[in-house]
mmCIF file of the N, C-alpha and C atoms, coordinates in Angstrom:
data_MODEL
# 
_entry.id   MODEL 
# 
loop_
_atom_site.group_PDB 
_atom_site.id 
_atom_site.type_symbol 
_atom_site.label_atom_id 
_atom_site.label_alt_id 
_atom_site.label_comp_id 
_atom_site.label_asym_id 
_atom_site.label_entity_id 
_atom_site.label_seq_id 
_atom_site.pdbx_PDB_ins_code 
_atom_site.Cartn_x 
_atom_site.Cartn_y 
_atom_site.Cartn_z 
_atom_site.occupancy 
_atom_site.B_iso_or_equiv 
_atom_site.pdbx_formal_charge 
_atom_site.auth_seq_id 
_atom_site.auth_comp_id 
_atom_site.auth_asym_id 
_atom_site.auth_atom_id 
_atom_site.pdbx_PDB_model_num 
ATOM 1   N N  . MET A 1 1  ? 106.782 80.435 89.105  1.00 0.00 ? 1  MET A N  1 
ATOM 2   C CA . MET A 1 1  ? 107.857 80.073 88.213  1.00 0.00 ? 1  MET A CA 1 
ATOM 3   C C  . MET A 1 1  ? 107.489 78.766 87.535  1.00 0.00 ? 1  MET A C  1 
ATOM 4   N N  . ASN A 1 2  ? 107.708 78.678 86.295  1.00 0.00 ? 2  ASN A N  1 
ATOM 5   C CA . ASN A 1 2  ? 107.509 77.427 85.590  1.00 0.00 ? 2  ASN A CA 1 
ATOM 6   C C  . ASN A 1 2  ? 108.853 76.787 85.344  1.00 0.00 ? 2  ASN A C  1 
ATOM 7   N N  . ASP A 1 3  ? 108.948 75.497 85.621  1.00 0.00 ? 3  ASP A N  1 
ATOM 8   C CA . ASP A 1 3  ? 110.172 74.749 85.362  1.00 0.00 ? 3  ASP A CA 1 
ATOM 9   C C  . ASP A 1 3  ? 110.129 74.293 83.915  1.00 0.00 ? 3  ASP A C  1 
ATOM 10  N N  . THR A 1 4  ? 110.964 74.880 83.072  1.00 0.00 ? 4  THR A N  1 
ATOM 11  C CA . THR A 1 4  ? 110.958 74.527 81.659  1.00 0.00 ? 4  THR A CA 1 
ATOM 12  C C  . THR A 1 4  ? 112.036 73.515 81.329  1.00 0.00 ? 4  THR A C  1 
ATOM 13  N N  . THR A 1 5  ? 112.792 73.065 82.313  1.00 0.00 ? 5  THR A N  1 
ATOM 14  C CA . THR A 1 5  ? 113.861 72.104 82.059  1.00 0.00 ? 5  THR A CA 1 
ATOM 15  C C  . THR A 1 5  ? 113.330 70.687 81.978  1.00 0.00 ? 5  THR A C  1 
ATOM 16  N N  . GLY A 1 6  ? 112.136 70.457 82.503  1.00 0.00 ? 6  GLY A N  1 
ATOM 17  C CA . GLY A 1 6  ? 111.583 69.115 82.508  1.00 0.00 ? 6  GLY A CA 1 
ATOM 18  C C  . GLY A 1 6  ? 112.158 68.244 83.603  1.00 0.00 ? 6  GLY A C  1 
ATOM 19  N N  . THR A 1 7  ? 112.987 68.822 84.491  1.00 0.00 ? 7  THR A N  1 
ATOM 20  C CA . THR A 1 7  ? 113.625 68.033 85.543  1.00 0.00 ? 7  THR A CA 1 
ATOM 21  C C  . THR A 1 7  ? 112.852 68.062 86.843  1.00 0.00 ? 7  THR A C  1 
ATOM 22  N N  . GLY A 1 8  ? 111.836 68.875 86.934  1.00 0.00 ? 8  GLY A N  1 
ATOM 23  C CA . GLY A 1 8  ? 111.101 68.969 88.181  1.00 0.00 ? 8  GLY A CA 1 
ATOM 24  C C  . GLY A 1 8  ? 109.639 69.243 87.917  1.00 0.00 ? 8  GLY A C  1 
ATOM 25  N N  . PRO A 1 9  ? 108.868 69.273 88.986  1.00 0.00 ? 9  PRO A N  1 
ATOM 26  C CA . PRO A 1 9  ? 107.446 69.536 88.806  1.00 0.00 ? 9  PRO A CA 1 
ATOM 27  C C  . PRO A 1 9  ? 107.224 70.965 88.308  1.00 0.00 ? 9  PRO A C  1 
ATOM 28  N N  . ARG A 1 10 ? 106.232 71.112 87.446  1.00 0.00 ? 10 ARG A N  1 
ATOM 29  C CA . ARG A 1 10 ? 105.910 72.452 86.957  1.00 0.00 ? 10 ARG A CA 1 
ATOM 30  C C  . ARG A 1 10 ? 105.156 73.183 88.057  1.00 0.00 ? 10 ARG A C  1 
ATOM 31  N N  . ARG A 1 11 ? 105.597 74.362 88.373  1.00 0.00 ? 11 ARG A N  1 
ATOM 32  C CA . ARG A 1 11 ? 104.992 75.159 89.437  1.00 0.00 ? 11 ARG A CA 1 
ATOM 33  C C  . ARG A 1 11 ? 104.718 76.544 88.891  1.00 0.00 ? 11 ARG A C  1 
ATOM 34  N N  . VAL A 1 12 ? 103.609 77.105 89.246  1.00 0.00 ? 12 VAL A N  1 
ATOM 35  C CA . VAL A 1 12 ? 103.233 78.431 88.797  1.00 0.00 ? 12 VAL A CA 1 
ATOM 36  C C  . VAL A 1 12 ? 103.335 79.386 89.969  1.00 0.00 ? 12 VAL A C  1 
ATOM 37  N N  . GLN A 1 13 ? 103.806 80.587 89.691  1.00 0.00 ? 13 GLN A N  1 
ATOM 38  C CA . GLN A 1 13 ? 103.886 81.600 90.732  1.00 0.00 ? 13 GLN A CA 1 
ATOM 39  C C  . GLN A 1 13 ? 102.508 81.847 91.323  1.00 0.00 ? 13 GLN A C  1 
ATOM 40  N N  . LEU A 1 14 ? 102.497 82.427 92.504  1.00 0.00 ? 14 LEU A N  1 
ATOM 41  C CA . LEU A 1 14 ? 101.226 82.818 93.100  1.00 0.00 ? 14 LEU A CA 1 
ATOM 42  C C  . LEU A 1 14 ? 100.501 83.756 92.139  1.00 0.00 ? 14 LEU A C  1 
ATOM 43  N N  . ALA A 1 15 ? 99.229  83.525 91.987  1.00 0.00 ? 15 ALA A N  1 
ATOM 44  C CA . ALA A 1 15 ? 98.422  84.393 91.123  1.00 0.00 ? 15 ALA A CA 1 
ATOM 45  C C  . ALA A 1 15 ? 98.340  85.790 91.732  1.00 0.00 ? 15 ALA A C  1 
ATOM 46  N N  . PRO A 1 16 ? 98.298  86.818 90.898  1.00 0.00 ? 16 PRO A N  1 
ATOM 47  C CA . PRO A 1 16 ? 98.175  88.183 91.433  1.00 0.00 ? 16 PRO A CA 1 
ATOM 48  C C  . PRO A 1 16 ? 96.987  88.337 92.381  1.00 0.00 ? 16 PRO A C  1 
ATOM 49  N N  . ALA A 1 17 ? 95.873  87.659 92.095  1.00 0.00 ? 17 ALA A N  1 
ATOM 50  C CA . ALA A 1 17 ? 94.708  87.750 92.984  1.00 0.00 ? 17 ALA A CA 1 
ATOM 51  C C  . ALA A 1 17 ? 95.033  87.178 94.363  1.00 0.00 ? 17 ALA A C  1 
ATOM 52  N N  . ARG A 1 18 ? 95.831  86.088 94.419  1.00 0.00 ? 18 ARG A N  1 
ATOM 53  C CA . ARG A 1 18 ? 96.201  85.500 95.709  1.00 0.00 ? 18 ARG A CA 1 
ATOM 54  C C  . ARG A 1 18 ? 97.117  86.447 96.469  1.00 0.00 ? 18 ARG A C  1 
ATOM 55  N N  . VAL A 1 19 ? 98.032  87.088 95.771  1.00 0.00 ? 19 VAL A N  1 
ATOM 56  C CA . VAL A 1 19 ? 98.917  88.064 96.417  1.00 0.00 ? 19 VAL A CA 1 
ATOM 57  C C  . VAL A 1 19 ? 98.083  89.211 96.993  1.00 0.00 ? 19 VAL A C  1 
ATOM 58  N N  . ASP A 1 20 ? 97.082  89.666 96.250  1.00 0.00 ? 20 ASP A N  1 
ATOM 59  C CA . ASP A 1 20 ? 96.197  90.725 96.761  1.00 0.00 ? 20 ASP A CA 1 
ATOM 60  C C  . ASP A 1 20 ? 95.440  90.261 97.995  1.00 0.00 ? 20 ASP A C  1 
ATOM 61  N N  . GLU A 1 21 ? 94.977  88.994 97.991  1.00 0.00 ? 21 GLU A N  1 
ATOM 62  C CA . GLU A 1 21 ? 94.282  88.448 99.171  1.00 0.00 ? 21 GLU A CA 1 
ATOM 63  C C  . GLU A 1 21 ? 95.210  88.463 100.382 1.00 0.00 ? 21 GLU A C  1 
ATOM 64  N N  . ILE A 1 22 ? 96.460  88.084 100.178 1.00 0.00 ? 22 ILE A N  1 
ATOM 65  C CA . ILE A 1 22 ? 97.418  88.039 101.287 1.00 0.00 ? 22 ILE A CA 1 
ATOM 66  C C  . ILE A 1 22 ? 97.689  89.449 101.795 1.00 0.00 ? 22 ILE A C  1 
ATOM 67  N N  . ARG A 1 23 ? 97.806  90.405 100.884 1.00 0.00 ? 23 ARG A N  1 
ATOM 68  C CA . ARG A 1 23 ? 98.001  91.802 101.315 1.00 0.00 ? 23 ARG A CA 1 
ATOM 69  C C  . ARG A 1 23 ? 96.799  92.290 102.122 1.00 0.00 ? 23 ARG A C  1 
ATOM 70  N N  . GLY A 1 24 ? 95.600  91.898 101.696 1.00 0.00 ? 24 GLY A N  1 
ATOM 71  C CA . GLY A 1 24 ? 94.402  92.248 102.449 1.00 0.00 ? 24 GLY A CA 1 
ATOM 72  C C  . GLY A 1 24 ? 94.407  91.632 103.840 1.00 0.00 ? 24 GLY A C  1 
ATOM 73  N N  . LEU A 1 25 ? 94.876  90.400 103.931 1.00 0.00 ? 25 LEU A N  1 
ATOM 74  C CA . LEU A 1 25 ? 94.991  89.728 105.223 1.00 0.00 ? 25 LEU A CA 1 
ATOM 75  C C  . LEU A 1 25 ? 95.961  90.483 106.131 1.00 0.00 ? 25 LEU A C  1 
ATOM 76  N N  . VAL A 1 26 ? 97.070  90.929 105.580 1.00 0.00 ? 26 VAL A N  1 
ATOM 77  C CA . VAL A 1 26 ? 98.045  91.699 106.361 1.00 0.00 ? 26 VAL A CA 1 
ATOM 78  C C  . VAL A 1 26 ? 97.382  92.966 106.916 1.00 0.00 ? 26 VAL A C  1 
ATOM 79  N N  . GLN A 1 27 ? 96.584  93.627 106.107 1.00 0.00 ? 27 GLN A N  1 
ATOM 80  C CA . GLN A 1 27 ? 95.889  94.825 106.574 1.00 0.00 ? 27 GLN A CA 1 
ATOM 81  C C  . GLN A 1 27 ? 94.904  94.495 107.690 1.00 0.00 ? 27 GLN A C  1 
ATOM 82  N N  . GLN A 1 28 ? 94.198  93.363 107.545 1.00 0.00 ? 28 GLN A N  1 
ATOM 83  C CA . GLN A 1 28 ? 93.268  92.953 108.592 1.00 0.00 ? 28 GLN A CA 1 
ATOM 84  C C  . GLN A 1 28 ? 94.006  92.687 109.898 1.00 0.00 ? 28 GLN A C  1 
ATOM 85  N N  . LEU A 1 29 ? 95.158  92.026 109.800 1.00 0.00 ? 29 LEU A N  1 
ATOM 86  C CA . LEU A 1 29 ? 95.919  91.687 110.998 1.00 0.00 ? 29 LEU A CA 1 
ATOM 87  C C  . LEU A 1 29 ? 96.526  92.923 111.645 1.00 0.00 ? 29 LEU A C  1 
ATOM 88  N N  . ALA A 1 30 ? 96.800  93.946 110.855 1.00 0.00 ? 30 ALA A N  1 
ATOM 89  C CA . ALA A 1 30 ? 97.386  95.177 111.393 1.00 0.00 ? 30 ALA A CA 1 
ATOM 90  C C  . ALA A 1 30 ? 96.353  96.008 112.149 1.00 0.00 ? 30 ALA A C  1 
ATOM 91  N N  . GLY A 1 31 ? 95.090  95.796 111.837 1.00 0.00 ? 31 GLY A N  1 
ATOM 92  C CA . GLY A 1 31 ? 94.029  96.529 112.517 1.00 0.00 ? 31 GLY A CA 1 
ATOM 93  C C  . GLY A 1 31 ? 93.683  95.871 113.841 1.00 0.00 ? 31 GLY A C  1 
ATOM 94  N N  . ARG A 1 32 ? 92.495  96.156 114.299 1.00 0.00 ? 32 ARG A N  1 
ATOM 95  C CA . ARG A 1 32 ? 92.020  95.546 115.541 1.00 0.00 ? 32 ARG A CA 1 
ATOM 96  C C  . ARG A 1 32 ? 90.875  94.605 115.194 1.00 0.00 ? 32 ARG A C  1 
ATOM 97  N N  . PRO A 1 33 ? 91.229  93.381 114.775 1.00 0.00 ? 33 PRO A N  1 
ATOM 98  C CA . PRO A 1 33 ? 90.172  92.458 114.367 1.00 0.00 ? 33 PRO A CA 1 
ATOM 99  C C  . PRO A 1 33 ? 89.305  92.028 115.550 1.00 0.00 ? 33 PRO A C  1 
ATOM 100 N N  . ASP A 1 34 ? 88.102  91.668 115.226 1.00 0.00 ? 34 ASP A N  1 
ATOM 101 C CA . ASP A 1 34 ? 87.169  91.141 116.208 1.00 0.00 ? 34 ASP A CA 1 
ATOM 102 C C  . ASP A 1 34 ? 87.750  89.850 116.782 1.00 0.00 ? 34 ASP A C  1 
ATOM 103 N N  . PRO A 1 35 ? 87.808  89.711 118.111 1.00 0.00 ? 35 PRO A N  1 
ATOM 104 C CA . PRO A 1 35 ? 88.349  88.478 118.693 1.00 0.00 ? 35 PRO A CA 1 
ATOM 105 C C  . PRO A 1 35 ? 87.652  87.209 118.188 1.00 0.00 ? 35 PRO A C  1 
ATOM 106 N N  . ALA A 1 36 ? 86.402  87.314 117.822 1.00 0.00 ? 36 ALA A N  1 
ATOM 107 C CA . ALA A 1 36 ? 85.690  86.148 117.307 1.00 0.00 ? 36 ALA A CA 1 
ATOM 108 C C  . ALA A 1 36 ? 86.248  85.718 115.944 1.00 0.00 ? 36 ALA A C  1 
ATOM 109 N N  . GLU A 1 37 ? 86.905  86.641 115.254 1.00 0.00 ? 37 GLU A N  1 
ATOM 110 C CA . GLU A 1 37 ? 87.495  86.347 113.948 1.00 0.00 ? 37 GLU A CA 1 
ATOM 111 C C  . GLU A 1 37 ? 88.909  85.770 114.058 1.00 0.00 ? 37 GLU A C  1 
ATOM 112 N N  . ALA A 1 38 ? 89.461  85.751 115.259 1.00 0.00 ? 38 ALA A N  1 
ATOM 113 C CA . ALA A 1 38 ? 90.853  85.323 115.448 1.00 0.00 ? 38 ALA A CA 1 
ATOM 114 C C  . ALA A 1 38 ? 91.131  83.921 114.906 1.00 0.00 ? 38 ALA A C  1 
ATOM 115 N N  . PRO A 1 39 ? 90.301  82.914 115.169 1.00 0.00 ? 39 PRO A N  1 
ATOM 116 C CA . PRO A 1 39 ? 90.606  81.579 114.629 1.00 0.00 ? 39 PRO A CA 1 
ATOM 117 C C  . PRO A 1 39 ? 90.662  81.560 113.093 1.00 0.00 ? 39 PRO A C  1 
ATOM 118 N N  . ARG A 1 40 ? 89.720  82.243 112.441 1.00 0.00 ? 40 ARG A N  1 
ATOM 119 C CA . ARG A 1 40 ? 89.725  82.283 110.985 1.00 0.00 ? 40 ARG A CA 1 
ATOM 120 C C  . ARG A 1 40 ? 90.942  83.036 110.461 1.00 0.00 ? 40 ARG A C  1 
ATOM 121 N N  . LEU A 1 41 ? 91.255  84.178 111.086 1.00 0.00 ? 41 LEU A N  1 
ATOM 122 C CA . LEU A 1 41 ? 92.419  84.954 110.651 1.00 0.00 ? 41 LEU A CA 1 
ATOM 123 C C  . LEU A 1 41 ? 93.709  84.168 110.850 1.00 0.00 ? 41 LEU A C  1 
ATOM 124 N N  . LEU A 1 42 ? 93.806  83.433 111.944 1.00 0.00 ? 42 LEU A N  1 
ATOM 125 C CA . LEU A 1 42 ? 94.996  82.625 112.194 1.00 0.00 ? 42 LEU A CA 1 
ATOM 126 C C  . LEU A 1 42 ? 95.135  81.533 111.132 1.00 0.00 ? 42 LEU A C  1 
ATOM 127 N N  . ALA A 1 43 ? 94.043  80.877 110.803 1.00 0.00 ? 43 ALA A N  1 
ATOM 128 C CA . ALA A 1 43 ? 94.075  79.842 109.768 1.00 0.00 ? 43 ALA A CA 1 
ATOM 129 C C  . ALA A 1 43 ? 94.433  80.443 108.409 1.00 0.00 ? 43 ALA A C  1 
ATOM 130 N N  . ASP A 1 44 ? 93.864  81.603 108.096 1.00 0.00 ? 44 ASP A N  1 
ATOM 131 C CA . ASP A 1 44 ? 94.178  82.280 106.830 1.00 0.00 ? 44 ASP A CA 1 
ATOM 132 C C  . ASP A 1 44 ? 95.646  82.695 106.790 1.00 0.00 ? 44 ASP A C  1 
ATOM 133 N N  . ALA A 1 45 ? 96.164  83.180 107.929 1.00 0.00 ? 45 ALA A N  1 
ATOM 134 C CA . ALA A 1 45 ? 97.565  83.596 107.987 1.00 0.00 ? 45 ALA A CA 1 
ATOM 135 C C  . ALA A 1 45 ? 98.494  82.395 107.805 1.00 0.00 ? 45 ALA A C  1 
ATOM 136 N N  . ARG A 1 46 ? 98.154  81.281 108.416 1.00 0.00 ? 46 ARG A N  1 
ATOM 137 C CA . ARG A 1 46 ? 98.975  80.073 108.259 1.00 0.00 ? 46 ARG A CA 1 
ATOM 138 C C  . ARG A 1 46 ? 99.009  79.623 106.803 1.00 0.00 ? 46 ARG A C  1 
ATOM 139 N N  . THR A 1 47 ? 97.858  79.616 106.153 1.00 0.00 ? 47 THR A N  1 
ATOM 140 C CA . THR A 1 47 ? 97.788  79.221 104.745 1.00 0.00 ? 47 THR A CA 1 
ATOM 141 C C  . THR A 1 47 ? 98.582  80.189 103.870 1.00 0.00 ? 47 THR A C  1 
ATOM 142 N N  . ALA A 1 48 ? 98.462  81.482 104.159 1.00 0.00 ? 48 ALA A N  1 
ATOM 143 C CA . ALA A 1 48 ? 99.197  82.490 103.390 1.00 0.00 ? 48 ALA A CA 1 
ATOM 144 C C  . ALA A 1 48 ? 100.705 82.310 103.555 1.00 0.00 ? 48 ALA A C  1 
ATOM 145 N N  . LEU A 1 49 ? 101.151 82.057 104.775 1.00 0.00 ? 49 LEU A N  1 
ATOM 146 C CA . LEU A 1 49 ? 102.582 81.833 105.003 1.00 0.00 ? 49 LEU A CA 1 
ATOM 147 C C  . LEU A 1 49 ? 103.069 80.600 104.254 1.00 0.00 ? 49 LEU A C  1 
ATOM 148 N N  . ALA A 1 50 ? 102.290 79.532 104.277 1.00 0.00 ? 50 ALA A N  1 
ATOM 149 C CA . ALA A 1 50 ? 102.679 78.318 103.558 1.00 0.00 ? 50 ALA A CA 1 
ATOM 150 C C  . ALA A 1 50 ? 102.776 78.590 102.058 1.00 0.00 ? 50 ALA A C  1 
ATOM 151 N N  . ASP A 1 51 ? 101.808 79.326 101.514 1.00 0.00 ? 51 ASP A N  1 
ATOM 152 C CA . ASP A 1 51 ? 101.838 79.671 100.092 1.00 0.00 ? 51 ASP A CA 1 
ATOM 153 C C  . ASP A 1 51 ? 103.069 80.504 99.754  1.00 0.00 ? 51 ASP A C  1 
ATOM 154 N N  . LEU A 1 52 ? 103.345 81.502 100.576 1.00 0.00 ? 52 LEU A N  1 
ATOM 155 C CA . LEU A 1 52 ? 104.491 82.378 100.324 1.00 0.00 ? 52 LEU A CA 1 
ATOM 156 C C  . LEU A 1 52 ? 105.815 81.634 100.438 1.00 0.00 ? 52 LEU A C  1 
ATOM 157 N N  . LEU A 1 53 ? 105.945 80.749 101.425 1.00 0.00 ? 53 LEU A N  1 
ATOM 158 C CA . LEU A 1 53 ? 107.181 79.985 101.574 1.00 0.00 ? 53 LEU A CA 1 
ATOM 159 C C  . LEU A 1 53 ? 107.383 79.014 100.421 1.00 0.00 ? 53 LEU A C  1 
ATOM 160 N N  . THR A 1 54 ? 106.312 78.391 99.961  1.00 0.00 ? 54 THR A N  1 
ATOM 161 C CA . THR A 1 54 ? 106.409 77.497 98.811  1.00 0.00 ? 54 THR A CA 1 
ATOM 162 C C  . THR A 1 54 ? 106.851 78.270 97.576  1.00 0.00 ? 54 THR A C  1 
ATOM 163 N N  . ASP A 1 55 ? 106.244 79.434 97.367  1.00 0.00 ? 55 ASP A N  1 
ATOM 164 C CA . ASP A 1 55 ? 106.609 80.267 96.222  1.00 0.00 ? 55 ASP A CA 1 
ATOM 165 C C  . ASP A 1 55 ? 108.067 80.712 96.324  1.00 0.00 ? 55 ASP A C  1 
ATOM 166 N N  . ARG A 1 56 ? 108.504 81.086 97.528  1.00 0.00 ? 56 ARG A N  1 
ATOM 167 C CA . ARG A 1 56 ? 109.889 81.505 97.735  1.00 0.00 ? 56 ARG A CA 1 
ATOM 168 C C  . ARG A 1 56 ? 110.849 80.364 97.427  1.00 0.00 ? 56 ARG A C  1 
ATOM 169 N N  . ASP A 1 57 ? 110.540 79.170 97.931  1.00 0.00 ? 57 ASP A N  1 
ATOM 170 C CA . ASP A 1 57 ? 111.400 78.014 97.677  1.00 0.00 ? 57 ASP A CA 1 
ATOM 171 C C  . ASP A 1 57 ? 111.517 77.731 96.183  1.00 0.00 ? 57 ASP A C  1 
ATOM 172 N N  . ASP A 1 58 ? 110.390 77.835 95.477  1.00 0.00 ? 58 ASP A N  1 
ATOM 173 C CA . ASP A 1 58 ? 110.413 77.617 94.031  1.00 0.00 ? 58 ASP A CA 1 
ATOM 174 C C  . ASP A 1 58 ? 111.279 78.660 93.330  1.00 0.00 ? 58 ASP A C  1 
ATOM 175 N N  . LEU A 1 59 ? 111.192 79.905 93.770  1.00 0.00 ? 59 LEU A N  1 
ATOM 176 C CA . LEU A 1 59 ? 111.999 80.964 93.172  1.00 0.00 ? 59 LEU A CA 1 
ATOM 177 C C  . LEU A 1 59 ? 113.489 80.763 93.447  1.00 0.00 ? 59 LEU A C  1 
ATOM 178 N N  . VAL A 1 60 ? 113.828 80.312 94.641  1.00 0.00 ? 60 VAL A N  1 
ATOM 179 C CA . VAL A 1 60 ? 115.230 80.044 94.975  1.00 0.00 ? 60 VAL A CA 1 
ATOM 180 C C  . VAL A 1 60 ? 115.770 78.923 94.099  1.00 0.00 ? 60 VAL A C  1 
ATOM 181 N N  . ARG A 1 61 ? 114.987 77.853 93.943  1.00 0.00 ? 61 ARG A N  1 
ATOM 182 C CA . ARG A 1 61 ? 115.422 76.753 93.070  1.00 0.00 ? 61 ARG A CA 1 
ATOM 183 C C  . ARG A 1 61 ? 115.580 77.211 91.629  1.00 0.00 ? 61 ARG A C  1 
ATOM 184 N N  . ALA A 1 62 ? 114.637 77.996 91.138  1.00 0.00 ? 62 ALA A N  1 
ATOM 185 C CA . ALA A 1 62 ? 114.706 78.483 89.763  1.00 0.00 ? 62 ALA A CA 1 
ATOM 186 C C  . ALA A 1 62 ? 115.918 79.395 89.582  1.00 0.00 ? 62 ALA A C  1 
ATOM 187 N N  . ASN A 1 63 ? 116.208 80.226 90.564  1.00 0.00 ? 63 ASN A N  1 
ATOM 188 C CA . ASN A 1 63 ? 117.367 81.117 90.497  1.00 0.00 ? 63 ASN A CA 1 
ATOM 189 C C  . ASN A 1 63 ? 118.656 80.309 90.459  1.00 0.00 ? 63 ASN A C  1 
ATOM 190 N N  . ALA A 1 64 ? 118.738 79.267 91.272  1.00 0.00 ? 64 ALA A N  1 
ATOM 191 C CA . ALA A 1 64 ? 119.936 78.420 91.277  1.00 0.00 ? 64 ALA A CA 1 
ATOM 192 C C  . ALA A 1 64 ? 120.105 77.735 89.929  1.00 0.00 ? 64 ALA A C  1 
ATOM 193 N N  . ALA A 1 65 ? 119.004 77.231 89.372  1.00 0.00 ? 65 ALA A N  1 
ATOM 194 C CA . ALA A 1 65 ? 119.073 76.566 88.067  1.00 0.00 ? 65 ALA A CA 1 
ATOM 195 C C  . ALA A 1 65 ? 119.491 77.558 86.984  1.00 0.00 ? 65 ALA A C  1 
ATOM 196 N N  . ALA A 1 66 ? 118.967 78.769 87.042  1.00 0.00 ? 66 ALA A N  1 
ATOM 197 C CA . ALA A 1 66 ? 119.337 79.787 86.054  1.00 0.00 ? 66 ALA A CA 1 
ATOM 198 C C  . ALA A 1 66 ? 120.807 80.151 86.192  1.00 0.00 ? 66 ALA A C  1 
ATOM 199 N N  . GLY A 1 67 ? 121.303 80.223 87.419  1.00 0.00 ? 67 GLY A N  1 
ATOM 200 C CA . GLY A 1 67 ? 122.723 80.506 87.643  1.00 0.00 ? 67 GLY A CA 1 
ATOM 201 C C  . GLY A 1 67 ? 123.611 79.420 87.066  1.00 0.00 ? 67 GLY A C  1 
ATOM 202 N N  . GLU A 1 68 ? 123.210 78.164 87.252  1.00 0.00 ? 68 GLU A N  1 
ATOM 203 C CA . GLU A 1 68 ? 123.973 77.049 86.680  1.00 0.00 ? 68 GLU A CA 1 
ATOM 204 C C  . GLU A 1 68 ? 123.937 77.088 85.160  1.00 0.00 ? 68 GLU A C  1 
ATOM 205 N N  . ASP A 1 69 ? 122.765 77.361 84.605  1.00 0.00 ? 69 ASP A N  1 
ATOM 206 C CA . ASP A 1 69 ? 122.650 77.454 83.145  1.00 0.00 ? 69 ASP A CA 1 
ATOM 207 C C  . ASP A 1 69 ? 123.543 78.570 82.600  1.00 0.00 ? 69 ASP A C  1 
ATOM 208 N N  . LEU A 1 70 ? 123.554 79.696 83.268  1.00 0.00 ? 70 LEU A N  1 
ATOM 209 C CA . LEU A 1 70 ? 124.390 80.815 82.836  1.00 0.00 ? 70 LEU A CA 1 
ATOM 210 C C  . LEU A 1 70 ? 125.857 80.460 82.945  1.00 0.00 ? 70 LEU A C  1 
ATOM 211 N N  . ALA A 1 71 ? 126.243 79.782 84.033  1.00 0.00 ? 71 ALA A N  1 
ATOM 212 C CA . ALA A 1 71 ? 127.641 79.389 84.201  1.00 0.00 ? 71 ALA A CA 1 
ATOM 213 C C  . ALA A 1 71 ? 128.068 78.400 83.112  1.00 0.00 ? 71 ALA A C  1 
ATOM 214 N N  . ARG A 1 72 ? 127.170 77.489 82.753  1.00 0.00 ? 72 ARG A N  1 
ATOM 215 C CA . ARG A 1 72 ? 127.481 76.563 81.648  1.00 0.00 ? 72 ARG A CA 1 
ATOM 216 C C  . ARG A 1 72 ? 127.602 77.308 80.323  1.00 0.00 ? 72 ARG A C  1 
ATOM 217 N N  . TRP A 1 73 ? 126.694 78.225 80.092  1.00 0.00 ? 73 TRP A N  1 
ATOM 218 C CA . TRP A 1 73 ? 126.661 78.982 78.848  1.00 0.00 ? 73 TRP A CA 1 
ATOM 219 C C  . TRP A 1 73 ? 127.941 79.812 78.678  1.00 0.00 ? 73 TRP A C  1 
ATOM 220 N N  . THR A 1 74 ? 128.404 80.395 79.778  1.00 0.00 ? 74 THR A N  1 
ATOM 221 C CA . THR A 1 74 ? 129.620 81.216 79.708  1.00 0.00 ? 74 THR A CA 1 
ATOM 222 C C  . THR A 1 74 ? 130.894 80.373 79.773  1.00 0.00 ? 74 THR A C  1 
ATOM 223 N N  . GLY A 1 75 ? 130.743 79.076 80.052  1.00 0.00 ? 75 GLY A N  1 
ATOM 224 C CA . GLY A 1 75 ? 131.899 78.199 80.119  1.00 0.00 ? 75 GLY A CA 1 
ATOM 225 C C  . GLY A 1 75 ? 132.558 78.162 81.482  1.00 0.00 ? 75 GLY A C  1 
ATOM 226 N N  . ALA A 1 76 ? 131.931 78.781 82.475  1.00 0.00 ? 76 ALA A N  1 
ATOM 227 C CA . ALA A 1 76 ? 132.513 78.785 83.814  1.00 0.00 ? 76 ALA A CA 1 
ATOM 228 C C  . ALA A 1 76 ? 132.488 77.392 84.441  1.00 0.00 ? 76 ALA A C  1 
ATOM 229 N N  . ILE A 1 77 ? 131.496 76.592 84.072  1.00 0.00 ? 77 ILE A N  1 
ATOM 230 C CA . ILE A 1 77 ? 131.432 75.191 84.515  1.00 0.00 ? 77 ILE A CA 1 
ATOM 231 C C  . ILE A 1 77 ? 131.024 74.343 83.319  1.00 0.00 ? 77 ILE A C  1 
ATOM 232 N N  . ASN A 1 78 ? 131.325 73.046 83.415  1.00 0.00 ? 78 ASN A N  1 
ATOM 233 C CA . ASN A 1 78 ? 130.948 72.141 82.318  1.00 0.00 ? 78 ASN A CA 1 
ATOM 234 C C  . ASN A 1 78 ? 129.664 71.441 82.608  1.00 0.00 ? 78 ASN A C  1 
# 
């Protein structure tokens, strides 16, 4: 999401390639990974979760801002 109001930091949604990487990670975790790969997979999973939570938080903020803008536009709030 990009913040076009100028009131906050500009943030870009996760790139489609990153989303594909995360989906691939989910598939790896659903299988029977090599135990030697566990530390790397755990680190990758942690990074993926952090990315997804950051993206979710940005979307929630953008949705709230859009709701406020719509309420102002319709006259529901000043």
